[in-house]
VEXSE-712536 format. One line per field, with one value per residue: residue number from 1; residue in three letters; y, z, x negated of N, C-alpha, C, O in turn. Coordinates in nm, 3 decimals, m for minus. Last residue first. Layout:
<vextis>
seq [NUM; ...]
type [ALA; ...]
n.y [Y; ...]
n.z [Z; ...]
n.x [X; ...]
ca.y [Y; ...]
ca.z [Z; ...]
ca.x [X; ...]
c.y [Y; ...]
c.z [Z; ...]
c.x [X; ...]
o.y [Y; ...]
o.z [Z; ...]
o.x [X; ...]
</vextis>
This chain:
<vextis>
seq [131; 130; 129; 128; 127; 126; 125; 124; 123; 122; 121; 120; 119; 118; 117; 116; 115; 114; 113; 112; 111; 110; 109; 108; 107; 106; 105; 104; 103; 102; 101; 100; 99; 98; 97; 96; 95; 94; 93; 92; 91; 90; 89; 88; 87; 86; 85; 84; 83; 82; 81; 80; 79; 78; 77; 76; 75; 74; 73; 72; 71; 70; 69; 68; 67; 66; 65; 64; 63; 62; 61; 60; 59; 58; 57; 56; 55; 54; 53; 52; 51; 50; 49; 48; 47; 46; 45; 44; 43; 42; 41; 40; 39; 38; 37; 36; 35; 34; 33; 32; 31; 30; 29; 28; 27; 26; 25; 24; 23; 22; 21; 20; 19; 18; 17; 16; 15; 14; 13; 12; 11; 10; 9; 8; 7; 6; 5; 4; 3; 2; 1]
type [TRP; ASN; GLU; LYS; VAL; ILE; LYS; SER; LYS; GLU; LEU; ILE; PHE; LYS; GLY; GLU; LYS; TYR; LYS; GLN; ALA; GLU; GLU; TYR; ALA; ARG; GLU; TYR; LYS; TRP; GLY; LEU; VAL; GLU; ASN; CYS; ASP; CYS; CYS; TYR; VAL; ASP; ALA; VAL; THR; HIS; LEU; GLY; THR; MET; LEU; GLN; ARG; ASP; GLU; LYS; PRO; GLY; VAL; MET; ILE; ASN; MET; ALA; HIS; SER; PHE; LEU; PHE; ALA; ARG; GLY; HIS; ARG; GLY; GLN; PHE; ALA; LYS; SER; ILE; VAL; ASP; ASP; HIS; LEU; ALA; VAL; HIS; ASN; ARG; CYS; ASN; CYS; CYS; SER; TYR; LEU; ARG; PRO; GLY; VAL; LEU; GLU; ALA; MET; SER; VAL; LEU; ASN; VAL; ALA; SER; VAL; LEU; TRP; TYR; ARG; TRP; ILE; LEU; ILE; MET; LYS; ALA; GLU; ARG; GLN; ARG; PHE; MET]
n.y [0.228; 0.492; 0.659; 0.763; 1.075; 1.261; 1.353; 1.147; 1.041; 1.246; 1.144; 1.190; 1.084; 1.085; 1.194; 0.975; 0.741; 0.613; 0.732; 0.642; 0.546; 0.782; 1.093; 1.299; 1.322; 1.550; 1.570; 1.431; 1.628; 1.606; 1.686; 1.852; 2.151; 2.276; 2.410; 2.322; 2.223; 2.107; 2.046; 2.052; 1.965; 2.100; 1.943; 1.874; 1.725; 1.584; 1.417; 1.144; 1.024; 1.224; 1.523; 1.838; 1.982; 2.237; 2.301; 2.429; 2.547; 2.308; 2.175; 2.078; 1.818; 1.620; 1.332; 1.137; 0.834; 0.665; 0.742; 0.650; 0.779; 0.819; 0.897; 1.234; 1.488; 1.470; 1.112; 0.811; 0.504; 0.263; 0.202; 0.236; 0.287; 0.328; 0.320; 0.206; 0.415; 0.737; 1.069; 1.277; 1.426; 1.625; 1.664; 1.871; 1.754; 1.531; 1.439; 1.082; 0.787; 0.497; 0.229; 0.287; 0.191; 0.104; 0.002; m0.198; m0.370; m0.447; m0.589; m0.805; m0.921; m0.987; m1.184; m1.381; m1.436; m1.540; m1.774; m1.916; m1.960; m2.117; m2.345; m2.433; m2.495; m2.700; m2.890; m2.950; m3.062; m3.291; m3.424; m3.463; m3.621; m3.859; m3.939]
n.z [m0.617; m0.598; m0.424; m0.395; m0.254; m0.052; m0.016; 0.013; 0.259; 0.499; 0.774; 1.106; 1.321; 1.677; 1.928; 2.038; 2.006; 2.247; 2.385; 2.381; 2.628; 2.782; 2.631; 2.527; 2.358; 2.183; 1.919; 1.613; 1.326; 1.008; 0.664; 0.468; 0.306; 0.128; 0.106; m0.059; 0.115; 0.343; 0.391; 0.727; 0.972; 1.266; 1.574; 1.860; 2.133; 2.135; 2.238; 2.023; 1.779; 1.601; 1.782; 1.871; 1.932; 2.033; 1.867; 1.784; 1.460; 1.233; 1.109; 0.790; 0.645; 0.593; 0.729; 1.000; 1.176; 1.199; 1.060; 0.944; 0.667; 0.567; 0.369; 0.392; 0.477; 0.736; 0.785; 0.955; 0.915; 0.840; 0.809; 1.047; 1.032; 0.815; 0.775; 0.530; 0.356; 0.478; 0.373; 0.190; m0.083; m0.305; m0.506; m0.498; m0.438; m0.285; m0.132; m0.116; 0.038; m0.066; m0.069; m0.142; m0.470; m0.724; m0.683; m0.494; m0.635; m0.837; m0.684; m0.599; m0.849; m0.931; m0.744; m0.825; m1.083; m1.022; m0.883; m1.080; m1.264; m1.103; m1.066; m1.330; m1.380; m1.190; m1.291; m1.533; m1.436; m1.312; m1.534; m1.673; m1.496; m1.494; m1.762]
n.x [0.188; 0.075; 0.340; 0.681; 0.792; 1.027; 1.281; 1.458; 1.382; 1.227; 1.052; 0.989; 0.729; 0.646; 0.647; 0.900; 1.037; 1.061; 1.274; 1.531; 1.600; 1.608; 1.674; 1.526; 1.224; 1.020; 0.936; 0.947; 0.941; 1.115; 1.103; 1.009; 1.033; 0.756; 0.512; 0.311; 0.103; 0.202; 0.543; 0.667; 0.898; 1.050; 1.060; 1.271; 1.403; 1.733; 2.024; 2.140; 2.153; 2.221; 2.115; 2.086; 1.774; 1.555; 1.244; 0.922; 0.813; 0.652; 0.359; 0.251; 0.047; m0.143; 0.027; 0.161; 0.248; 0.463; 0.783; 1.094; 1.276; 1.620; 1.912; 2.044; 1.974; 1.881; 1.847; 1.841; 1.654; 1.523; 1.266; 1.002; 0.730; 0.466; 0.195; 0.145; 0.189; 0.098; 0.188; 0.134; m0.025; 0.158; 0.346; 0.528; 0.785; 0.770; 0.468; 0.410; 0.288; 0.093; m0.126; m0.476; m0.610; m0.688; m0.946; m0.909; m0.745; m0.924; m1.113; m0.958; m0.909; m1.170; m1.232; m1.049; m1.144; m1.396; m1.312; m1.171; m1.381; m1.552; m1.386; m1.365; m1.636; m1.672; m1.496; m1.626; m1.862; m1.755; m1.652; m1.892; m2.038; m1.888; m1.928]
ca.y [0.108; 0.372; 0.668; 0.660; 0.980; 1.198; 1.454; 1.235; 0.966; 1.211; 1.201; 1.152; 1.173; 1.022; 1.200; 1.092; 0.831; 0.557; 0.780; 0.710; 0.450; 0.685; 0.964; 1.314; 1.255; 1.498; 1.617; 1.419; 1.553; 1.665; 1.615; 1.708; 2.084; 2.203; 2.448; 2.396; 2.285; 2.217; 2.015; 2.112; 1.932; 2.070; 2.052; 1.840; 1.843; 1.571; 1.542; 1.224; 0.941; 1.111; 1.431; 1.724; 1.949; 2.128; 2.341; 2.329; 2.566; 2.433; 2.152; 2.181; 1.880; 1.733; 1.411; 1.211; 0.945; 0.686; 0.717; 0.689; 0.680; 0.871; 0.804; 1.092; 1.471; 1.570; 1.250; 0.905; 0.627; 0.262; 0.266; 0.193; 0.208; 0.321; 0.391; 0.127; 0.313; 0.604; 0.956; 1.312; 1.303; 1.625; 1.538; 1.901; 1.881; 1.521; 1.540; 1.219; 0.872; 0.612; 0.275; 0.252; 0.261; 0.162; 0.107; m0.086; m0.308; m0.374; m0.468; m0.713; m0.876; m0.889; m1.060; m1.324; m1.384; m1.417; m1.673; m1.873; m1.886; m1.987; m2.267; m2.394; m2.394; m2.577; m2.833; m2.895; m2.939; m3.192; m3.384; m3.388; m3.488; m3.782; m3.915]
ca.z [m0.589; m0.598; m0.505; m0.378; m0.365; m0.074; m0.018; m0.103; 0.137; 0.425; 0.640; 1.013; 1.214; 1.547; 1.852; 2.067; 1.891; 2.150; 2.411; 2.261; 2.516; 2.800; 2.677; 2.662; 2.362; 2.311; 2.025; 1.744; 1.422; 1.138; 0.773; 0.441; 0.431; 0.121; 0.214; m0.120; m0.014; 0.361; 0.309; 0.594; 0.912; 1.123; 1.498; 1.732; 2.094; 2.115; 2.238; 2.144; 1.891; 1.617; 1.669; 1.902; 1.836; 2.074; 1.904; 1.850; 1.602; 1.271; 1.204; 0.894; 0.679; 0.501; 0.698; 0.874; 1.146; 1.318; 1.044; 1.065; 0.722; 0.607; 0.434; 0.356; 0.340; 0.705; 0.785; 0.884; 0.983; 0.874; 0.693; 1.013; 1.145; 0.825; 0.894; 0.650; 0.369; 0.430; 0.466; 0.323; m0.002; m0.196; m0.503; m0.547; m0.510; m0.412; m0.141; m0.149; 0.000; 0.017; m0.104; m0.052; m0.342; m0.704; m0.782; m0.462; m0.513; m0.873; m0.756; m0.500; m0.766; m1.008; m0.745; m0.690; m1.064; m1.102; m0.817; m0.958; m1.304; m1.154; m0.952; m1.256; m1.461; m1.181; m1.158; m1.535; m1.517; m1.234; m1.426; m1.735; m1.532; m1.371; m1.711]
ca.x [0.267; m0.010; 0.218; 0.578; 0.784; 0.898; 1.176; 1.478; 1.354; 1.348; 1.039; 1.095; 0.776; 0.665; 0.523; 0.816; 1.029; 0.966; 1.138; 1.482; 1.598; 1.500; 1.726; 1.578; 1.354; 1.069; 0.847; 1.009; 0.861; 1.084; 1.170; 1.009; 1.071; 0.882; 0.606; 0.422; 0.073; 0.107; 0.426; 0.657; 0.769; 1.052; 0.999; 1.208; 1.326; 1.589; 1.949; 2.131; 2.110; 2.313; 2.113; 2.173; 1.879; 1.642; 1.380; 1.006; 0.843; 0.714; 0.469; 0.254; 0.175; m0.125; m0.092; 0.179; 0.157; 0.380; 0.640; 1.021; 1.183; 1.490; 1.819; 2.053; 2.022; 1.984; 1.798; 1.925; 1.690; 1.665; 1.330; 1.138; 0.782; 0.613; 0.243; 0.113; 0.292; 0.059; 0.196; 0.183; m0.014; 0.061; 0.270; 0.391; 0.772; 0.840; 0.574; 0.371; 0.400; 0.126; 0.008; m0.366; m0.609; m0.555; m0.922; m0.995; m0.693; m0.803; m1.153; m1.013; m0.798; m1.093; m1.309; m1.040; m1.008; m1.386; m1.395; m1.102; m1.262; m1.597; m1.432; m1.244; m1.567; m1.752; m1.472; m1.490; m1.867; m1.829; m1.562; m1.783; m2.087; m1.901; m1.794]
c.y [0.014; 0.244; 0.537; 0.688; 0.882; 1.102; 1.396; 1.339; 1.055; 1.147; 1.152; 1.222; 1.110; 1.121; 1.140; 1.084; 0.948; 0.648; 0.728; 0.757; 0.510; 0.589; 0.861; 1.185; 1.260; 1.434; 1.558; 1.462; 1.550; 1.571; 1.684; 1.629; 1.935; 2.139; 2.383; 2.441; 2.373; 2.284; 2.133; 2.058; 1.980; 2.051; 2.012; 1.966; 1.801; 1.710; 1.513; 1.350; 1.021; 1.027; 1.315; 1.638; 1.830; 2.108; 2.218; 2.387; 2.458; 2.443; 2.287; 2.153; 1.993; 1.801; 1.521; 1.295; 1.013; 0.805; 0.741; 0.646; 0.737; 0.758; 0.870; 1.009; 1.325; 1.543; 1.346; 1.044; 0.716; 0.388; 0.282; 0.271; 0.152; 0.232; 0.394; 0.191; 0.228; 0.506; 0.828; 1.194; 1.339; 1.499; 1.539; 1.779; 1.899; 1.645; 1.530; 1.309; 1.014; 0.685; 0.391; 0.302; 0.224; 0.242; 0.180; 0.030; m0.188; m0.303; m0.384; m0.581; m0.776; m0.836; m0.952; m1.192; m1.318; m1.355; m1.540; m1.760; m1.832; m1.900; m2.127; m2.306; m2.344; m2.466; m2.703; m2.827; m2.872; m3.058; m3.274; m3.336; m3.403; m3.638; m3.826]
c.z [m0.706; m0.565; m0.490; m0.472; m0.337; m0.191; m0.043; m0.118; 0.013; 0.292; 0.559; 0.881; 1.136; 1.449; 1.713; 1.995; 1.914; 2.029; 2.308; 2.272; 2.388; 2.681; 2.678; 2.718; 2.506; 2.292; 2.161; 1.850; 1.553; 1.220; 0.903; 0.545; 0.399; 0.257; 0.204; m0.021; m0.067; 0.229; 0.320; 0.521; 0.767; 1.072; 1.352; 1.672; 1.969; 2.096; 2.228; 2.126; 2.020; 1.740; 1.697; 1.776; 1.888; 1.969; 1.946; 1.877; 1.656; 1.420; 1.248; 0.981; 0.778; 0.520; 0.600; 0.853; 1.016; 1.299; 1.176; 1.047; 0.846; 0.666; 0.462; 0.431; 0.297; 0.572; 0.760; 0.897; 0.892; 0.951; 0.717; 0.891; 1.111; 0.943; 0.906; 0.778; 0.495; 0.451; 0.398; 0.421; 0.140; m0.113; m0.404; m0.549; m0.573; m0.499; m0.279; m0.146; m0.018; m0.038; m0.009; m0.105; m0.258; m0.574; m0.757; m0.557; m0.475; m0.750; m0.793; m0.568; m0.662; m0.927; m0.820; m0.683; m0.928; m1.085; m0.890; m0.891; m1.183; m1.195; m0.995; m1.138; m1.391; m1.260; m1.141; m1.401; m1.520; m1.308; m1.342; m1.628; m1.594; m1.402; m1.587]
c.x [0.259; 0.066; 0.141; 0.461; 0.670; 0.906; 1.037; 1.366; 1.365; 1.312; 1.157; 1.064; 0.889; 0.729; 0.531; 0.683; 0.933; 0.946; 1.036; 1.337; 1.542; 1.488; 1.613; 1.635; 1.402; 1.206; 0.888; 0.907; 0.938; 0.996; 1.139; 1.087; 1.086; 0.910; 0.744; 0.529; 0.187; 0.070; 0.330; 0.534; 0.772; 0.910; 1.001; 1.145; 1.249; 1.529; 1.799; 2.048; 2.092; 2.280; 2.208; 2.178; 1.957; 1.751; 1.459; 1.144; 0.937; 0.740; 0.521; 0.376; 0.151; 0.010; m0.058; 0.054; 0.200; 0.287; 0.569; 0.876; 1.118; 1.407; 1.685; 1.951; 2.031; 2.051; 1.912; 1.864; 1.774; 1.707; 1.481; 1.187; 0.919; 0.650; 0.395; 0.163; 0.270; 0.173; 0.150; 0.190; 0.026; 0.082; 0.153; 0.299; 0.634; 0.820; 0.639; 0.493; 0.350; 0.246; 0.042; m0.232; m0.489; m0.550; m0.790; m0.973; m0.778; m0.746; m1.032; m1.051; m0.845; m0.976; m1.234; m1.115; m0.993; m1.249; m1.387; m1.179; m1.188; m1.478; m1.476; m1.282; m1.441; m1.685; m1.550; m1.457; m1.730; m1.835; m1.627; m1.686; m1.977; m1.944; m1.799]
o.y [m0.093; 0.159; 0.477; 0.735; 0.914; 1.052; 1.471; 1.406; 1.038; 1.193; 1.032; 1.345; 0.991; 1.228; 1.144; 0.982; 1.013; 0.634; 0.794; 0.817; 0.436; 0.557; 0.855; 1.168; 1.228; 1.486; 1.522; 1.397; 1.652; 1.453; 1.807; 1.517; 1.897; 2.079; 2.431; 2.504; 2.484; 2.392; 2.248; 2.028; 1.952; 2.112; 1.902; 2.078; 1.706; 1.801; 1.429; 1.385; 0.971; 0.965; 1.309; 1.676; 1.735; 2.205; 2.107; 2.506; 2.404; 2.360; 2.372; 2.113; 2.003; 1.837; 1.516; 1.325; 0.952; 0.871; 0.826; 0.528; 0.857; 0.656; 0.961; 1.045; 1.296; 1.571; 1.306; 1.089; 0.700; 0.378; 0.311; 0.388; 0.037; 0.117; 0.457; 0.124; 0.183; 0.512; 0.812; 1.217; 1.420; 1.468; 1.461; 1.792; 1.939; 1.639; 1.522; 1.263; 1.060; 0.652; 0.382; 0.403; 0.139; 0.349; 0.302; 0.146; m0.086; m0.188; m0.261; m0.474; m0.674; m0.717; m0.836; m1.097; m1.211; m1.233; m1.436; m1.662; m1.716; m1.781; m2.028; m2.204; m2.224; m2.352; m2.607; m2.719; m2.749; m2.953; m3.177; m3.220; m3.282; m3.544; m3.730]
o.z [m0.704; m0.492; m0.383; m0.584; m0.266; m0.224; m0.056; m0.221; m0.082; 0.221; 0.551; 0.877; 1.103; 1.489; 1.638; 1.998; 1.818; 1.957; 2.285; 2.178; 2.295; 2.639; 2.585; 2.840; 2.598; 2.219; 2.242; 1.867; 1.599; 1.189; 0.910; 0.518; 0.314; 0.318; 0.265; m0.061; m0.113; 0.230; 0.308; 0.584; 0.694; 1.122; 1.317; 1.713; 1.972; 2.048; 2.300; 2.015; 2.116; 1.798; 1.803; 1.676; 1.941; 1.923; 1.900; 1.905; 1.583; 1.497; 1.295; 0.931; 0.840; 0.423; 0.533; 0.949; 0.932; 1.396; 1.256; 1.022; 0.854; 0.710; 0.392; 0.541; 0.178; 0.554; 0.763; 1.008; 0.771; 1.044; 0.625; 0.872; 1.141; 0.952; 0.998; 0.881; 0.558; 0.550; 0.276; 0.542; 0.205; m0.077; m0.419; m0.590; m0.689; m0.621; m0.379; m0.156; 0.052; m0.144; 0.112; m0.175; m0.297; m0.570; m0.768; m0.516; m0.430; m0.760; m0.783; m0.514; m0.639; m0.935; m0.778; m0.622; m0.917; m1.073; m0.826; m0.846; m1.181; m1.164; m0.930; m1.113; m1.392; m1.213; m1.083; m1.399; m1.511; m1.247; m1.304; m1.631; m1.570; m1.341; m1.576]
o.x [0.319; 0.015; 0.140; 0.479; 0.575; 1.014; 0.939; 1.357; 1.289; 1.223; 1.184; 1.052; 0.886; 0.777; 0.433; 0.614; 0.890; 0.847; 0.934; 1.284; 1.509; 1.378; 1.533; 1.642; 1.327; 1.291; 0.803; 0.804; 0.988; 0.979; 1.137; 1.131; 1.167; 0.821; 0.839; 0.627; 0.163; 0.011; 0.372; 0.432; 0.867; 0.816; 0.959; 1.173; 1.171; 1.597; 1.745; 2.007; 2.033; 2.369; 2.270; 2.239; 1.901; 1.812; 1.431; 1.159; 1.020; 0.693; 0.445; 0.481; 0.046; 0.078; 0.045; m0.017; 0.268; 0.251; 0.609; 0.847; 1.090; 1.460; 1.642; 1.908; 2.025; 2.169; 2.029; 1.833; 1.777; 1.788; 1.556; 1.155; 0.950; 0.606; 0.448; 0.172; 0.366; 0.246; 0.163; 0.198; m0.040; 0.195; 0.059; 0.183; 0.624; 0.837; 0.568; 0.607; 0.260; 0.300; 0.021; m0.224; m0.408; m0.490; m0.782; m0.979; m0.725; m0.704; m1.037; m1.023; m0.780; m0.945; m1.232; m1.066; m0.933; m1.238; m1.372; m1.119; m1.147; m1.474; m1.441; m1.219; m1.414; m1.679; m1.499; m1.398; m1.721; m1.815; m1.562; m1.645; m1.971; m1.894; m1.723]
</vextis>
């Protein structure tokens, strides 16, 4: 009786261990969740770098990211945005030159300083990868 229970527990433990290893392996195969340019699928940002999904872009909803990759930053210019005057630079996909959003270079109001160095990517200009 004891051996049967022990054997059953070992089988359950092995099943759990194999399942856990398979989950880790699947995560490694899929890779990190990220966002890509909607036009050419160039990887432009990691999901882990999303600060907020509650921003407004030129063409609708936008996300605020702490970092972006595979992009080009255009010339700086002052723009009056919904939250006040900012110095921003448009951000382009480095493969297809699609305008994806902008980078906050400077915020003139103290309450907006947290945006400096961050990126706005418009939801309509990016697509999810590895989700």
